[in-house]
Steps between C-alpha positions, in 0.01 A plus 500: 500500500703674768434388855396847617219501243383152591471611862258773397259262326253434778132422518420827676667731246429627154827520308513716191805475276557829320736717295469873569521575127188291431187717481275206596716436806487864610121514461456176693719622786300825518170312497602247765625776729160673477297191584410417860768234524740475791826627356693236694307241297650636177851439376619677186812348347681732262694242302737762357618598849680167536818388328331167426215633281550217250476239775171650619367512143606136446305407814195692379525314171503167686190604696301675230649407164619857432787714629327835485341701777233592624458173693336451835476225756210497742483237772793332328302463175594653164277767354554599139465875459 
């Protein structure tokens, strides 16, 4: 996975890997933004905004067994959505 993504995976952040065309992703983003969560504790990663989308999906497959989004990491742990 690209170094800039690895730097974001921290114990104090919730990382949500999304595609804007995914309806589940859009609903999750809306929901998380409405919850009383510090916005600086959230990190949304639009995997299509990067030229290395396939690399990110390969990394997600290594972590979760699947390449698709919606995937989230909370406290550095994988959560299947």
